[in-house]
N, C-alpha and C positions, 0 to 999 in steps of 0.2 A: 503495500499500500503506500502510494507516495505521502508525503507531508505536506499539509498546506500550510504554507507561510502567510506571514502577516504582510502587508502592503510594504512596510519598512523594510522587512526582511528581505523580501522578493526582489523590492530595488537594489537593495544591498547586492545580493547573489548577482542580479542580472546589470551589473554596472550600471546602474541609473535609470534604466527604463522601469517604468511606473505600471500595475495592473491597473489600465482604465478602459478596459473593453465593455460591451455590451451585456456583460454577466457579472452576476454577484459571486460574492466570494465563496457563498455556498454552493453556486452552481457551478463555480470554478474548481472545484475539489475532484479529483480524478477519482473513477470508479474502482474498485478492486480489480486486479490484473488477473486473469484465468490462464491456464497453460493451452486451452484448446479455442482460444480466440486471439486476436492480433491485439496487441498491447498499444503499438505505435501505428494509428492510422494515417498518420501525417504523411510518411510515404507513399500512400495510395491516392493521394488529391492531386490531381493535374488542373491547374485553373485554366488552361487552355481548352478544356473541353468545354463546348457549348459557345464558343467563339467563333463560329462558323457559320453553316447556312443550315436552317433546318428543311427545307425543300421547297419546292415551287409555289404550295399553298400558303406559306408564311414569309418564307426570307430567313434575314438573320436572326438568330437565336439571342443574341443580344446579353449573353455572360462576357464577365470582362477579365481580365487576365492579371490584373494588378493586385495591389495588396491590400486588405482590411482585415478587421479583429470582427468575430462573432459579434453581429449585431452593432457594429461602428458607424458611428457618424461619417467618417473618410472612407472613400474609395478611390485610392490613390492608383491611377491607372492609363495607359496611352489610349490617346485619341488617335484612331485613324482616319486620312483624307476622304470624304465622300461616305462616312457612316454616320447615319443619325442619332446613334445610341452612344456612342464611344469606339469600341473596338471591332474591327470584324477583320476576321484571320486571312480572308482571301485580298486584303490590300497591302501594298507594300510601302506606305508614307505615313507618318506620324506628325500631326499639327501641335501635339504637345500632350502634356501630363497632368491631367487635371484632377480635382480635388473629391467629386462625387459622381457616381454611376447609380444606373437601375438597368435590370435586364427587362425592360417594359418595352412596349411596342409602339412607341410613338418617340421622336426627338426628346430630349428632357436632360439636364443636368450637364455634366461635362462642362463645370464652371472653373474659370481662372485657368487653362493650359497653361503651363511651363515648358519652354522649350529650349535647351543648350543647342547654341550653334556657333559656328566660327567665321570670322571674316565682317566683312562689311554689312550692316544692317538692312541696306536695300531701302527702297522705297514703300514696300509694303510689307512690313515684318507681320502684321495681324494677319496674313495668310501665309506666313511662313511654315515648311515642312521640312522633315527629314525623311530618306530612305531608309530602309531596313530590310533585313531578312529573318525567317524563321532560323535559318541556321546559327544566328547569332544572338538568338533570344532563348531567354531561360525564366519559366515562372515556377516559383515552389509557394509553399504557405510562409508568409513573413518576407518575401523578397523577390523582386521582377527584376531582371537584368536585360540590358538589350543595345547592342552597339547601333548606331546610329551612322550608316555608311558613308555618306555623301561627307560628313564632316567630320567622320571618326571619332565621335565623343562616344565613351563607353557610359551609360546611364545604369545607375542601380536605385531602386525603389524599397522603402519599408515603412510603415505606418504603425500608430497605436489606433485607439478609438478615434481620437479628433486632431492627431497631427502626424504629418509625414517629414521621411527625411529623404531627401533627393540627394545623391552623389552623381558629380558629373565630372567624370576623367577626361580630359581634353589632350588631344596630339601635343607634343611637346612642341614649342615655338609658335604655335596657334593664337590667333586673337580670340581669347575665350569670351562668348557672350551668352546671357539668358535672357530670352525674352518672358515677360509676363504680360499674358492677354487677357486682361483684366473684362473685356468686353465682347469675349468671344465664345459665349455658353454654346452648347448644342443646339439647344432651343431657341437660339435668339436672344436679344438683351432689349429691353426699354431703358436702361440705365447702366451706369458702371462708374468706376471712378479707381485712380490709383493715384498714391503718393508715394514718392521717394523719400525717407526718411534718414538722415544724415547720410554715413556711408557704407552701410551695410544692413539697410531693412527697406521693406517696400510692404504697405499695406493697401487696403481698398475694399470695394465690394462690387458686386453684381448681380443688378435686378434681372431676374432671368424669366423667360415663359414656362410656366407650369405645362404638366404633359399635353402633348398635341397642341399645343399653343395656347392653351387654356388657363387663365388666372395667373399671377405672377408671384415669386418670392425672392428675397435678399439674402445673400450669403456675404461674409465678410471673411477678409482673409488677413494673415500678417505673415511675411516672411522675413526669417533673418538668415544672412549668411555668414559662413566660417571665415571670411576674410572679407575686407574693405573691398569695393569696388571703386575702379581709377575713373570710370567716366559713367554717364548716364542719360538716359534723355526718356522722352516720351513721344507717343504716336496717337493719332486721330485719325482712323480712315487710313489715306494714304500719304497725311501729313506729317512728316518726322520733324521733331524740335528737339536738336541736341541741347542737353544741360537743363533741361526742363525737368522740374520737380513733380509735375502733376498734371493729369489728364482725366477726363470723364466724358461720358458718352458711350454709346453702343459702339465697338469698332477702336476702343480706346486701349491703351497697353502703354508698359516701360521696358526700357533697354538697359542692362547694365553688363558692363565691361570690367573683366578681371586680369590682373597680372598673375600669369600663372608659371612664371619665370622660375621661383622657387617650389612650387607644389602645383602639380597640374591638376588636381583633385580639388573642385570647389564643391561646397555642401551646402543645401538649403533648408531648414525647418521652416515648415509651412503648418500655421495653425488655422483652422476654420471654426466659424461661428455662425448662427443664425438670428445673431442677436446685434453683435458688435464687433468693431476691431479689437478693442479692450478685450471682449470675451475670448475671439481668437488668440491672444496675446497669453490670456491666462491659461486657456487649454493649453498652449504649446509649452509655457513655463512647467504646467505641472506634469505633463506627461512625457517628456523627453528631454535629459538631461544631457549634455555634451553632444560630441558631434559622431560619435563612433556608431556605425549602423549594427555591428554584428550583436550587441547587447539587445537592441531593439527588436532586429529580427528573430532572436531566440526567445525574447519575451512573448511576441507575436504568435511565433509558432508554438510555444508553451500554452498559449490561450486556446489556440485550435484544438491543440492534442487533448485538451481537457473536455473540451467542448464535443469533439467527435467520439470520445471515448463514450459518451453516453449511451450511443449503440456500438455493442463489441460483435465483430462478427467474425468466422473463420471457417476454413475447409472449402474455400472457393478458389477458382482461377485468378491469376492476377489480374486479369481483364476485368472481370467480374468486381472484384475487390476494388480496381482504381475507379470504375463507373458508379458503385455503390459510394464509396466514401466521397467522391466527388459531387455525386448528388447529395448527401447530407450535408457538405460544406455549402453547396448553395442554397439550402435550405434552411441555413443559418445566418444569413447575411443581412435578411430584412424582415421586420422593419427596422430601421435605424435610428440609434441615440439620436435624440435631438435637443437636449438640455446640456449646457455647458458646465465645465466640472463645480461651478458656484451653485449650480441649480437653475439657473435662468435660461427661460427660453421665449421663442416668440409664439403669442397665442394667435388663434384664428381672428380674433380680434385685433389683431395687428399691434398689440401691447405686451409689453412684457411681463412674464410670469414666473413665479417659482414653484417647482415642481414640488410637491408633499415630501416630507422626510422620508428617507428611505426607499422612494421610489424614483423611476427614472421616465422621463418622457421619452415616446418614440414617435417616428413619424414613418412616411411613405408606405402606404397599405395599399397593395394590390387587392382590394379586397373581392372583388367580384371572381377572380382567378383562385385566391388563397384559400377561402372559407372552406374549403371542400377538403383540402388533404395538407396543407402546411399550417395552418391554425391549430388544428388538433395534435399533429407531430409536435410542434413546439410547445403546446401547453403539457403534454405527457413528459416532455423531456425536461423541460425548463419553465415551471410553473409559475416559480417569482416574476421573471422575465414576462412571459405570457398574461398573467393578470395585471402587471404594470401597462402592458400594451394596450389590452382591453380597456383600463382605466384613463390612458390617454386619448382613445378614442372619444370616452366620455367627456375629457375635459375639451375637445375639440368641438363636441357637439354643443356644450354650454356656452362657449366663447363664440358661436356663430349665430346665437338665438334658439336654441336648442332645437336644432337639426341635426341627426346623424350625418357625418361626411360621406362622401363617395369618393373612392380613388384618392385619399389624401396624401399629398405630397408637399413637404415641408409643412406649412401652416396655411395651405389653403385646399379645399376640396377641386379637382381640375380634371375630371372626367365628364365629359359627356358623351362619351363613346358605349359605355356597357351599360346593361339596365338593372335592375333589381336594386334592393336595400341592402347591400350586402355586408353592411358593417354589421348588421343586426345577427346573421346567422356567424359570422366571424367572432362575434363576442360569446355567442350561445355554443359554439364549439370550444371556444376556449374555457367556458366554464364546465361544459362536459367531459372534458379530458383533463381536467384536474387545475386550471388557472386559478392562481391562489388572489382572494380579496379583492375580486373584481364586485363592484358596488352595482349590484342588478337592482336594488330599490331604487336608485337615485337615476339609472339610465332607463328603466322600464317607461315612466312616464314619456320620456324625450321619443322613445321607439312608437310609443302610443299616438302620439302626437303626428309622426311622420307618415305614420301609418293608416291616415284618416284625412288627412289634410296637405296642400301643396303649395309653396310658396315660391319666389323666386328669389335666390341669392347670389351674392358677389357678380360674377360676370355673367349670370342669367341661368345658372344650374338649379335643379329642384331635386329635393330627396326623393320622392316619389311623383312625377310629375303626372297631373291629371288624376290622383289617386282617388278624387271623389268618385269619379266615374267607375271606377273599379269597385270601389266601396257599393254603389249602386247597383251595378248591374252583376258583380259577382267575376268580373274578367275584364282586363284593360280591350277596350275596341282598338282595332288594326286601323288607326287612323292618325292626324297631323299630331295627336298627343303623344302617341307611341312612336314618333319619328326620332331616329337614331342616327348615328354617323354613317351606319351601313343600310338606312331604311327604316321602313315601320317595323315595329318588333313587338306586336301584340300579344302573340302566343309566349313569346320568351320572357315579356314583363309579366303576364301572368303567372306563367309557370315561378319563376322567380319570387315574386312578391307571395304565392302560396308556401313556397320554402321560408321564405322571410317570416311569415305570418305563424307558420310551425314552429319557429325559433322561439318567437314571441311567447309562444304558448308555453314551450318549455321552460322559459326563464321565469315566467310567471309563475308557474307551479314549483319552482326551484325556491320561491319567497311566500309560497302559500296562498298566493291570490287566484283561487280557484274560477273565480269569473272569469277574469280575464283570460285565463288558461282555458278554460271553455269554450270561450269566445272564438278564441285564434285559433284553436285546434278545428272548428267548425270552419272558418277562413282558410284552412288549409287545404281543404278539400275544393278549392276554386279550380283545380285543375280539371274537375269534372265538367266545368262551363266551356271549357275549349275544347274537350274530347267530341270528336264526332264519329258516331257509330257507324254513319254512311261508309265512312271511309276506314274508319279504325286508326284513326290518328288525332294527334293533339294538333288543332287547326286554328288559324285566327279568325275572328268573327268581328264584322264592322258595327257602327254603332245602333244599328237596327236588329242586330243577333244573327246576321246571317254568316254562313260560312261560303268560303269561295265553292265555286262550282268544279265539277271534276275532279282527278286524281289529287291525293293528298301530297306527292311531291310532283313540284314543276320545275324544270331544269331551268334555273335563274339565266339571265341574258349574260354572255362572255363576261364582261367587266364588272360584274356583281359582286359582294361579299356576303353571298348568302341568298335565301329565298324570302321572298316578300312575307313579313309578320314574324320572322327569325332572326335573330341577332347573330352574325357570324355563323349561320348553320340553315338547317333546312328540317321539313317535315320527319326527314328520317333519322338524323341527328337527334333531334329535339323529342324524339318518339319515346324516351325513356327517360325522360327530365322530372321524374315524381318520385324521388328518393323516399320519401317519407311515408309513401304509402304504393308502394310497388305492387304489391300483391291485388290491390283495389286496381291498378292502371292493367295487371295483366288480364285480369277477370273481365274489364271493359273491353280488352278488344277481340275478346271471345274464349281466353283461357289459354292455355299451355300449347293446344294443339296450332293455335293462328300466332302465337307469340314466338315460339322456338324457331320456326323454317323462317320467319322474316328476321330475328336476330340473326340466324346463321347466313341468311342473305347479306345482312348488315357487315358482316365479317368477310365480305369476299376482299374488301381492301381495308387496310387499318390507318391509314394517314391519307385520306383522300382529299380533304380541303372543305370547304364552306359548301361546295354548288354540286356535290356528288352525293347520291344517297346511300354512303357508306360511313363506315368508322374514320372519324377523324381525330386520332390520337393528339394532334397538335394543338386541340383546343379543350379546355377545361370543360365543357358542357358534356364531354364524352368521357371523362377520367372513371366513372365509376360502372360504364356501360360494360366492360368486360366481366364484371362480378354478377352482373344480372342471370345470367345462368344459374347462380346458386339460387336465385327466388323462382327458375324455372324448373329445377330439381334434376338438373342436369351439370354438377359442379366441375366435373371433368372438363367440361369445355370453358369453364372461367379458367381452369389451369392451364388449358394448353394455349387459348388466346393471351393470357398474363404472360406466358413465357416466349410466347413467339413476337409480342411487343417488346419485351426486355432484350432479346436477342438481336432483333433488327433494327429497333428504332432507338435503342440507347445503347451506346457505344464509346469505349475511350477515346474519343476522336474529337477534334474541333466541331465536327458536324454530328456529335453525337446525340442529339436531344431531337423529339418529334416536331419541335417548333419554338416559338418564343417562350423562354422560361418563366416570364412573368412573375421575378422577384422568387424563384424557387416553387412555384407553383407545378412545374413539370417535374422536375427534380424530385420533389417530396413525393410524388406518385411511385416514382420508382424505389425510394427508399421503404416506402410501405410493402409494396409488391414484393420486393426482395425479400421482406421477411414473412411473406406469407399471409398477409391481411391489408386490409384497406377500411377507411373509416366511410360509412353509407349513407348516413342518417343524420344531415346537419342537425345540430342542437341534442344529439343523443350519442354516448360512448358507443354506439354500434360497430362492430368489425366483423366484417365478412371475410371469410377464408378463401385464401387462393392456395398456393403451396410455396414453401421457403425455396432460396436458390442456395444458401450456403448450409452447411451441415450444422453448424452450432452458431447460435446468436444470444446474445443477452441485451435487452433494452432496460435500460437503468432509469426507471420513473423516477421522477423529482420527489418523489415522498418518500424517497430510501428503499423500496420495492423493486423489485424486477420483475420481466417477462422473460422466462428461459425458454428457448426455442430450439429444440434438436431434430435434427432431420438426417441420420447416418448416410441414407443413399441420395441426398439431394445433389444436385449439378445439372448443367443445360439440359440432359437428356433425359431428366426423370423429373416429370411436371406433375406427374398424376398421383392423387392421393389415395392411397387403399385404407388408410386409417388414422384416427388421431386420439390421443388421450391427454386428457385435461386433469393436470394434477394428479396423474397416476390412475385417473379412470376412463374407460373406453367414453370417447365424445364424437356423437354422429349429428352434428348440425353445422352447416355453414354460416353460422352466425355467432360470434363468441359472447357469452354473458360481459355485461359492462364493468362486471366486478374484476375482470381480466385488467382493465385499464386503472381501476382505481387500488387495486390490492394486490396486482401481479399475479403469478401463476406459472406454471411449467407447461409447455406444449411439447408433446412428443408427435412427430410425422413418421408414418411409414409410408415409403414414396416408390414409385414405379416408373418404368417406359413405357407401360401401357395402361389404358384408361380403365378406371373401376367404375362400372356404370351401376353399381350399387350403393356405394356409402354416399351417407347424407342425401338422398333421393326422394326421402319420404314427404308426405303433404305439410308436417310440421318442422322438418328440417333447415327451413330456410331463415335467413335473418329475419328480424322483427318488420312488418308493418303497422303503421298507426292508421286503423280505419274507423275510429271514433269520429262522426259526423260526415261519415260517408253516405251518399244515398244508395239505396238500394237497386235503383235503376237509372238510365240516361234515356230520354226521349230523345226522338230523332225523325226527320223526313228524309226519303229520298224520291226526286233530289233534295240535296241539302242546301244549296246556294240559290243565287239567282235563277230564273226560269225566264228566258226570253221568248216572247208569246206575242202576237198579232190580237187585235181587238175583234172579238167574237170566237175565239179559239177555246177550246177544252183542254185540260192538261191533267194526265193521272200520276197521281201520287201515291209513295207508300209512307203511312204514318205506324212509328213502332217505336219500341222501347228495348234496351239492351242492360241484362242483369250485370250487377258488378261483384257477384260472387259473394254477397251478404246472405241473402235468402229468397225464397220466391215471393212476388208481391203481384197484386191486382194494380193496374196502373190506368186511371181514366184520362182520355185526350179531350182537347176541345180545341178547336179552330177559330180564330178571330179575323176575318176579312174586312176589308174596307173598300170604299170605291166603288161599289156595286156589285163587286166580284163575292163570288159563292163558292163554299166547299160542301161537298156532298159525300157521305153523311159529314155534318159537322162536329160530331164528337163521337166517343165509342169507350170500349172497355178491352185492354189487353192483359192476358195472364202472364207473366214473365216468369219463367225458371231463374234461379238464382246465377247460374254462368248462360243461361239460355237469352233467347231473342224472340219476340213476339210482334206481327204486324198486321196490318191489314191496308185496304186499298179506299183512296179518296178521288173524288173526280174535283178538280177545280174549273170554274166556269168565268171567263171573260165576257162581259157585254160588249157589244159591238160598238156601242156609245163612249166606250173608255176611252180619254185621252192619253197621249204619251206620258210616261211617267212610271216610277216605283211604286208598287202596291204591296206591303208587308205583308203577310199572312203569318200572324203568330201562332204557333201551336204549344198550348200549354199542358203540361202532365203533371199529375197528382196522385199520391198513394195515402191512404187513410188520412186525408187533408193536409198532407206533408207535399209543398212543391216540388217538382223533381226539375234537374236540367232539360232544357226542351230546346226546341230548333226554329227559325224563323224561316219562309219561303218567300223570297222575293220576288213577284210577278212584275218580270220588266216588259212594258208595251213600249215596243220603240216608235221612232218618229217616221213619218212616212217618206221624209226626205233623204233617209240612210246618211245622215250627217251627225256627228256628234259635236256638241257646243260644251266645251269646258271653260271655266275661268277662275281667277284668282282675285278677289277683292282685297287688295294691300290696305295696311295700316296696322292700328295696334288694337284688337288682336288681326289678322288674315282672317277672310273669309273663303277658305279654298272650296270650290265645287268641280272635282276631278282634276284640279290641276292646284299646285302648292309650290310656294317659292322654297328654296332649299339653301341653307347656309353652309357654304362649302369654300374650304381655301381661300382661293382668290376672289371670292364673292361673298363677303357679308353684308348684312343691310340693317338698318336700321329704321323706325318709324318716325316720321315727320308729318308736319303739314304744309300745304300750299296754296294759296288762294282759299283759306277756308277749311279745306277738305283733306282727310287723312291719305297720307300715300306711303311708300318707303323710297329709300335711295341706299345707296351705297356708304359703307362706313367711311372709305379711305383707305390709306395707309396699306396700300398693297390689294385692297379690293375694288375691281374695276367693274366685276360682272354681278349679274342678279341671275341665280341659276333657277330652273323649273323643273318639275318633272308632273309627266300626265299621269294620270292613274292608268294600269295598262289593262285594268279591268273594262275600259270605255276605249282605250286607244292601245293596243298592244304595239310591240314593235313590227314595222310591216313597209309599205309603199302606200302613200297617201297623196292627195291634194289638200291644201291645207290654207287658210288664211289667219293671218294674227290680226288680234284690234287690240291695239296698245295706247291705254289713255295715259296721256303726259302732261305734265306741266310745261308750257311754252315759254320759257324763259332763256335768254341769252342767244346764240347765234351758233352754238356749237350743233354737231350731227350724230347721230348713234344707228346701232342697225342691231339686228337679232342675228344669232349664231347658232345655228339649230344642225342638228342630227339628219343627215341626207344620205340617200341611196345613189345621189347620180353621179355622172362622170366626172368628178372636180376635186382638185386636191384638198386634201384635208377635210374630206367630205362629213366627218363629225361634227366639223367646227363651220359649216358653210353660211357664208354670210348674205344676208338679205340685201334689198335695196337699202339705202341710208337714208333717214329720218332728219332733216335740219330744221331747226328752230328759228323761228322768226321774232321772239322777244316780244310775243302780244301779253304776256301774262296771265294767259287765261289756260282753262283745260282743252285740251284737244283729243281726239283720237284716231290714231292713222291705222289704216287698213292695209296691211303689207302681205303679198302673196309668199307662200312658202313653198316653191316647186320641189317636187320629189323627196317631199319629208320622209322621215324614216322614223325617228322617235324611237330608237332602239336603246337608249339608254348609254350612248359611248362617250358623253362628257363629262367632266371631272364628278365623282362621287356617284355615277349612275346617272347624271342628269339628262335630261331630253334637249334641252336649249338654253341660251344664256342671252341678256339683253347685255350688250356691249356697251354700257354708258356712262364709263369713267367714273373717277373717285367724288364721288359725294356732291355731285352738283344737280344731277337729272332727278327728277321726281317722277315715279311711276304710281298711278293710283290704281290701275286694274290692267290685268292682262287676260286677253280670252282667245281661244283656238276655235275654228269651224273646220272639222275635219272630215273628209269623205273617202272612203275605201272600203274594199272588202270585208276588213275584220273589224271595223269600229262597231260598238255599239252605241246607235243610234238614237242618243238621249241628248237632249236639250236640259243640260242642267241649269244654264243661265242664258240671258241673251247674248248674241254676240257684240252687239254694241249695247253702248249704256243706254237705258231708257231712263227719258227725262222724269221726274216725279209727276204723279197725278193725284191729286187730292180725293181721299176717300171718305173721311170722316171732320164734317165742319165742327168748329167748336161753336156751342150754344150760348146766347146771351146768360147772364146771372146778375143776381141781386146780392148785394152786400149785405151782410149780418153782423153778428157778434163773433161768428167762428170763419175758419178758412173758407175760400171760393176757388174752384178749381175750372179750369178749360181744357177740354182734352181734343185733339185732332189726329189723324191718319194720313198716310200718303202709301202709295205704292210706287216702285223704282227698281232700276237694277244700274248698279249696287244699289243698298238700301238708302236713302236718302238720310243726311243728318238733320236736325231739326234746330230752330231758333225761335224764341218767343219776342215778337216786339209789341210796343204800347203805343196808342198815339192819344192824347189828352185833347178834350173837345178843341177842334180848330189849330191843332198842332201835329207836328211831322211823327212819323215812325221812328223809334228808336227801339234797338235791342234792349231786353229784359235781363240783367247781368244773370250769369249762371244758368238762364232757363233754357236747357239744351234737350230735354226729355219730351215725350209726345202729351203729357200732362203738365199745365202748370197751374201751380196752387199758390194761391195769394195768401198768405198768413196773417196779414192786414189789411183787407180789401179797403178798408176805411181810409187809409192813405191816399186812395186814388179818387181824384174827380168824378162825380157824378156823369155819365157820359162817357167815361174813357174807353177806348177800343183796344182790343187785344187780337192779335192774328198770328197763325204760324207758319214760318217761311221752313220750306223742304228744298234742300239744295243736294244735288250729286253730280256725278261728272258729266252728265248729260245737260244740266239745266236747273232751273229753280222754280218752284210753283209754290202761291202763298194762299191760304185759307181765305174765305171771307171775313170781314172783321166780326167779332162777338164785343157786345155792349155790356158795360158795367154799370148797373144801377143803384143807385142808393135805395 
C-alpha cells in the first residue's frame, strides 16, 4: 500500500511541485495493489489516441495530446493549423500551445496560444505557425515533447491543475522569439489584451466565443519567464509595434526576444484564471515553484496514476490495456476545476463568488453527451468530486435566475445545438451512483420550474424551449419551437424530456417528495405520445397531433444531419430511446417477435452516421442500444455486438474512437463495456450485463468498497457468457442489483467462444423497466398522417389500439370531425390483448362543397374513463390550381406558414421595425444573409416553377437578391442568383414579385436551407417572404396569400356612454399579414391623434370622464399592403 503524503511533504518529495489537481486528498490515495492486476496503468495511456478522425459521419474525434491533471482547469496542448477544436493528427503545422481545450464538436477554447520561433517577427505574427512531424513528437501523462521542424526549437510541456510550464530549447546562435497570441482563440474573440510587465512577465486576457460561437467568457493569464527578454513589442492584426508594452482587441498579441548565448533553453510558467490576472498569478505561485519541469512531470504523472488505479485490470493484451486506460484517462479530464486556489470563481451572473468551504467549483459539462455513461462512472469512482460537480451546476442555475444550464462552458450556457434538459439526468445519475452531498432539496424546485416554464436567457437560449406546449399536449410538436441546429427535433425533444422527467421523479423520491415523484413518473411515460403503432416507431407529431404519412424512416437530404424530427439521428436510431421503460416500448412495437428482427437489421452496420437506418456508435443516443438485447431475452447478442464494437471501433490509434469524444462520453462507454456492464436507466444505478474483456478487474468504489470482476477465459474471442455468480451465488439476470454500485460485490463470469442461448433468457431476467403510469394501450389510425383528398371523395381508414404489455383492456374510441366532414361509424369499442392489437374500419366522407384546407379529425381513445394516447388524421383538401403557397411573416415573433427563417452561420437575424411595422434584418458582423427553409411536406426537393413575393422596406438605393437552390445548368446552382431588386428610397413598404426559374428547394444551402436573401449587413428590413410553387410533387395548399392583403374592417366599434366605470371599444379586421392596430381619438372639432399604448383590438378607457362629450374613437389597422380605419365611435356623457 502506498503512503498518502500531506501536501507539504509531497511538495518536498517532488522538489516544489504541489498537489493541486481536481482530486481531493482522499480520492488521491492509491487503492491497494494486487498481483493479478496492473499496479501502474500510466504506461498504458497514449494521449495521441483520439486525436485523429472518427469517420466520415463525424470527422475529428477532438481529443488532445497535451498535458493536464485529473479534472484540471488547464489543458496545455498544441493547436494545429486548420483544426477548429485544437489538435488534428493529420495536420503538419502548429499555431501555438494554448491553455485550454475540450473534445467538443464545435470550435471552442484554444485560448492564448504561445509559439516559440526564431528569426524576424514578420508582418503577421498572429498567424505564424511551425511545422512538425510525428517522428519527433512524444506524448505521455505529464509531458508532451515536439520538435518544431522549420525553427529547430524543441518544446516540452508539463502542467498542474491551473499552471503550465513550457520549455523551449532553441538552436545555438538563433534569434529566440516567443509569440503570445492573446487574441487568437480557436472560437474567435470579441476582446483581448496583453501587457508586457517589466523584462520577464506578460499578462492579459482573452474574451472568447463559447461553444459553436454562442455566448462568451473571459480567461486571464500571467506568464513568467526564466530569464529576462532583451526586446519586446506587440501587434494588432498585421500592425507590429516594436517596443510597445501593450495591445488590445481581437487579433492582438505580444512578442518577446531572448538572448540564448549563455543558455539555449527558455522556460515559461503560465498561470490561468477565469477571475483575474491576479488570480492567475496566485495560481502560478501556489502550484509550481522553480523552473525544473521534472518534478512537475512526476507530480502530474503521480496524480494520474492514483486516479487511474481506481479501476485496476489485468489479463488482457497490451493493445486492449492501452485502449482501456486511455479511455479511462479521457473519462477523467472533464468537467474541469473552475475556481482559483483562493476559492474565487466567476459566476453565471458575471459576479465573482467564493466556492463553499471544502468544495470545488467545476465547469464545462457536455451534459447531453455525458449524463448517460460518464457521469455515473465519475460518481462511482469519485463521489466527492462528482458531488461537487452536481452542486456546481446548482450554483450555476441559481446565478442565472433559477434555470438549469445547458452545455455550460466556463460561466455561460453555450449550447443551442442539442436538446433535452440534460443537467437534470446528469445530477440524478450522480446521486444514483454515489455522488456525495448533492443538495437535491435545493435543486428540485429549480428543475420543476424549468420543466413547466420557458424563458429566454443570455444570448437567447431556453432551458426547455416552448415547454408549455409539451406540458399541455404531452409531447413537443415538431414545429419551429423544436427547431435546433440540425432541424426540427420534436421526437428527440419529447424523448429527452421524458427521460429528464423520470430523473426528476427519482430525485423527488430520494428526498421523500412522493407527490412530485408520482407526477413526474407519469410524465416519464410521455414517450407513448410519440409512438405510432401504425409504423411501430417513435415519430414526430405536429401541433394538431398528426404523425407524418408514409414509412417511419425516410432518407434525409444528402446534406442533412439527421431526419426531420430527430436531432443528429433518425427514426431507426431513436427507435430505442426509452431507457426508463424498455419493456413498455418493446411491447408497444408488437413484442419480441417484432423487436428482435428490427434490432438485428439495425446492427447491419455499427457506425452508419445520422442519415442511415442503422447503428451509429459515434453518437451518444445509441450508446445503450447494444444492451437492448438483454431486455429481449437474447443476451448473447449484446455480448457479441459489444465485443464487435470494442474490436473494430475502439483501437490504440489516433483514429481509435467511433466519433467525437464529447468530453469523454465515448471513452466512458468503452470503460464500462470492457468491465462487462453498462448503466442503462438515467436516475437509477441499474447496470446491464455484457461480458468483461479482461480476466481480472477491481473497481474501487469511492466509499471504500469494491466490485471484483473475475473472468478467467476473457479475451477478444470469448465474448459469450455461460454463467455468472454474484457473491458466490448463481446469478441468472442481465440486470445487476443496485446494491452492487452502493456496496460492491464479486462477479465471476464463465465465458466461451460460442453463444449460450439459455443463460438469462427468461421473462424476468432482463434489467428493470419502470412502467408505473404507463397506459395499457395506444390508439392509432391507419393511415396515421395527412391524407390528401379531393372534395367529394370518401376515404377508408383503420381505427385501432395496440397493447403495451400490461394487461388486456377494452378501449372505446370516438371520432371528432369538422368542416362538414363525417366519419362512419363515429365511435366504437375495441377489445385489446395485453401484447395484441385490435382494429376496425371506418369511412371518412368529404362533401363536394369543402374548400381547400386542412381538416383534422381527432380520434380519442379511453379505457375505464382513462384517456389513452390517440391519433389525429388530417384530411387535406388540395387547391385546384396545383400551387403551394407558403409564407413567413417576419417580426417578433415570426409567423411561419410552411416557410421559416433559419438562423445559420453567416445569416443571423434580429427583429426590428420600419415604417411602424415589424420586420427582421441581419445582425451584421459577418451576417449578410437571411436563410429560409420550405416545409418539405408541402414542397419536397424537386423541379418547380416558383415566384417569390418579398415585402421590403424601401430605403436607400442599394440592391439585393435571392440566392436559391436550383437544378438548372448554371454555376453554383445551390446558390443561384435571382434578378436583383434596387431600392428607390421612398421610405415605404413594397412587395417585389421575383421569378425563380428551375427551383429545386432541395436543402443544399448552409444548414440544409433552401434559399437565402442576400441583403447585406443590417440595413435592409424584410417584413414578409412568400413563395408560390407549382410542380408535380407539391402539396397544393394555400397556407397564406401570395402577396400581402390589405386590411379590411370586419367589426366596427360601437358608441358608448361614460359612467363611473371603464368604457371599452372593440374592433377587428382581416388582412395578410395580420394587421397591427392603433387607436386614435378626436375631440369635438379636433384632429385625430394616437392614444398612447393602445395597440390591441379592444380600447379600454379606465377614466372616460377625462374625455369631452362627443369625443370620437377609431381603430386604424395597418399591414404591409396598406391601411384601413374603422368608422368613428362616439363617447357621450
